[in-house]
C-alpha positions in Angstrom: -30.6 -91.4 101.6 -33.4 -90.5 99.1 -36.1 -92.9 100.2 -35.3 -92.9 103.9 -38.3 -90.9 104.9 -40.9 -92.7 102.8 -43.6 -93.3 105.3 -47.5 -93.5 105.0 -49.7 -90.9 106.3 -51.4 -93.4 108.5 -48.2 -94.2 110.5 -47.5 -90.5 111.3 -50.9 -88.7 112.0 -51.3 -85.1 112.9 -48.8 -82.4 113.2 -45.9 -85.0 113.6 -46.7 -86.4 110.3 -46.7 -83.1 108.6 -43.4 -82.2 110.4 -41.9 -85.6 109.1 -43.1 -84.9 105.5 -41.5 -81.5 105.7 -38.3 -83.0 106.9 -38.3 -85.7 104.0 -39.1 -82.8 101.5 -36.2 -80.7 102.9 -33.9 -83.7 102.8 -34.9 -84.4 99.1 -34.4 -80.5 98.3 -30.9 -80.7 99.7 -30.1 -83.7 97.8 -31.1 -82.2 94.5 -29.2 -79.0 95.4 -26.1 -81.0 96.0 -26.7 -82.9 92.8 -27.2 -79.7 90.9 -24.1 -78.0 92.5 -22.0 -81.1 91.7 -23.3 -81.0 88.1 -22.4 -77.3 87.6 -19.1 -77.7 89.3 -18.3 -80.5 86.8 -19.4 -78.2 84.0 -17.3 -75.4 85.2 -14.3 -77.7 85.5 -14.8 -79.0 81.9 -15.2 -75.4 80.7 -11.9 -74.5 82.5 -10.2 -77.4 80.9 -11.3 -76.5 77.4 -10.3 -73.0 77.9 -6.8 -74.2 79.1 -6.6 -76.4 76.0 -7.6 -73.6 73.7 -5.1 -71.4 75.2 -2.4 -73.9 75.0 -3.2 -74.5 71.3 -3.1 -70.6 70.6 0.3 -70.3 72.4 1.7 -73.2 70.2 0.5 -71.5 67.1 1.9 -68.2 68.2 5.4 -70.0 69.1 5.3 -71.6 65.5 4.5 -68.3 63.8 7.2 -66.5 65.6 9.7 -69.4 64.8 8.8 -69.3 61.2 9.1 -65.5 61.1 12.5 -65.7 62.8 13.6 -68.5 60.1 12.2 -66.4 57.1 15.2 -64.0 56.8 17.7 -67.0 56.9 15.7 -68.9 54.3 15.5 -66.0 52.1 19.2 -65.2 52.4 20.1 -68.8 51.5 17.9 -68.7 48.5 19.6 -65.6 47.4 23.0 -66.9 47.9 22.0 -70.1 46.0 20.7 -67.8 43.1 23.8 -65.8 43.0 26.0 -68.8 43.1 24.1 -70.3 40.1 24.3 -67.0 38.0 28.0 -66.5 38.8 30.5 -67.9 36.2 32.8 -71.0 37.4 35.7 -70.1 39.4 38.6 -68.9 37.3 36.2 -67.9 34.4 36.8 -64.2 34.5 35.1 -61.6 32.2 37.1 -60.4 29.3 34.6 -57.7 28.3 31.5 -56.1 29.2 28.6 -55.0 27.0 26.5 -52.4 28.9 27.7 -54.1 32.1 27.0 -57.6 30.8 30.2 -59.8 30.9 31.6 -61.9 28.3 33.6 -64.8 29.9 37.0 -65.9 29.1 35.8 -69.4 28.4 33.4 -67.8 25.6 36.4 -66.0 24.1 38.4 -69.3 24.0 35.6 -71.1 22.3 35.1 -68.4 19.8 38.9 -68.2 19.1 39.3 -71.8 18.6 36.2 -71.7 16.2 37.4 -68.8 14.1 41.2 -69.2 14.4 41.5 -65.4 15.0 44.1 -63.8 17.4 42.9 -63.1 20.9 42.2 -59.3 20.2 40.4 -60.0 16.9 38.4 -62.7 18.4 37.2 -60.4 21.2 36.2 -58.0 18.7 34.3 -60.5 16.6 32.7 -62.1 19.7 31.4 -58.6 20.7 29.9 -58.1 17.2 28.3 -61.6 17.3 26.8 -61.0 20.7 25.3 -57.8 19.7 24.1 -59.2 16.5 22.2 -62.3 18.2 20.9 -59.9 20.9 19.3 -57.7 18.4 18.0 -60.4 16.3 16.3 -61.9 19.3 14.7 -58.7 20.2 13.5 -58.3 16.5 12.2 -61.9 16.9 14.3 -63.2 13.9 15.1 -66.9 13.9 18.5 -67.9 15.2 20.3 -70.8 13.7 21.2 -73.5 16.2 24.8 -73.6 17.4 27.7 -71.2 16.3 26.9 -68.9 13.5 28.5 -69.9 10.3 29.7 -67.3 7.8 26.8 -67.8 5.3 24.3 -67.7 8.3 25.9 -64.7 9.9 25.5 -62.9 6.3 21.8 -63.8 6.1 21.0 -62.7 9.7 22.8 -59.4 9.1 20.9 -58.7 5.9 17.6 -59.7 7.8 18.5 -57.4 10.7 19.1 -54.5 8.3 15.7 -54.8 6.9 14.1 -54.8 10.3 16.3 -51.8 11.5 15.3 -50.0 8.2 18.8 -49.5 7.0 17.7 -49.6 3.3 20.5 -51.7 1.7 19.7 -52.8 -1.8 19.4 -56.5 -2.4 22.9 -56.5 -4.2 24.8 -54.7 -1.5 28.0 -56.6 -0.8 28.1 -58.5 2.5 31.1 -56.4 4.0 29.1 -53.2 3.5 26.1 -54.7 5.1 28.1 -55.8 7.9 29.9 -52.5 8.6 26.4 -50.8 8.5 24.7 -53.2 10.9 27.7 -53.0 13.2 27.8 -49.3 13.4 24.1 -49.4 14.1 24.4 -52.0 16.9 27.4 -50.2 18.5 25.7 -46.9 18.8 25.1 -45.8 22.2 26.7 -49.0 23.8 29.2 -49.1 26.5 31.9 -51.6 25.5 34.7 -52.4 28.1 37.6 -54.6 27.2 39.4 -56.1 30.3 43.1 -57.0 30.1 43.6 -60.3 31.7 47.4 -61.1 32.5 48.7 -64.4 31.2 46.3 -64.5 28.3 47.6 -64.5 24.6 
């Protein structure tokens, strides 16, 4: 189509030649316009496809964000339940006492009673004293011996804690007097709850 009007001026003289050249020029101009129109139309189609792809990607991201937001409370609740379950004592290990709301489990009392040979009531009182002693020593950054406190280690820890608390016991003060003074200091202001569990000796 593009070369259908390629003629020499000698073959088309005069006005007829000019008319034919004009017709050929018009034919070429129409062809170029058609080509440009097709090119622009293709560009518009590509832009439309790109816009649709971008909108689809944004819609997918929004859907994923909405799904994640919907799942977040359930995930947080599951994590909280797992933490609560991990912090809870084993089933049947009921508290026998509370110190400022912090429980002492029946398994702890049973272990302390077995180690000391004391009756249940005396073992519970002694376990409360030991718990208060170890907590206070930790706060004062005193080293705690590994494992259960022996009688000797307990006396040494009470003397060291008495010095930290500024109780002013002389070095030759008998151990029972140091124990009584430290115990009175540690019990001051504490809320101690003893819980009666039926069926325990």
